[in-house]
C-alpha angles and dihedrals in degrees: 000000000000108000094199094059100040103034125110094219140000112270141172110269090249090063131065109257090212104051106004096242117147107259118234117251115272113263135173094302119099093234134048107219123200112237091211103054107359093248108159132207128186114257090229088072087069097052114123094012116138116208117202128186132187136190120213117199126203115264112262092243093055091074106053134174114219121191115217128203099282094047096258113139122226112212129197144071116307125239131188097248126138116237108238091212106047102010094236112155110231132054134184117229143190133181133224134182101238100161135039119314094253091061128074127269124262114242118212118201125196124190110231091210106048101009092237109162130206135167134216125199112214 
């Protein structure tokens, strides 16, 4: 099957040209079959392809520990957000899935100066 002539849109060879689903890795079968729409492509179309991956970690200074007055440490990435209680510029934050999976995460902010906490539902 020629993907260029029968596809709905132009896609990277790692993606199904019909539905956009990531194609499974070629195995011992002669055809790679999309799990989303059953589109198939001959395994020979993957010969000679080099697949590279990379992992990028956060910079060490993006996750800081700040010690507040009573010795308690506030952990989390910092954001330029003004504390509504003391006006300090800079709050640590973390996210948590509090509701069902199809709804947004809740973001918790903590002022590094006065430890005031607030939350934001996204």
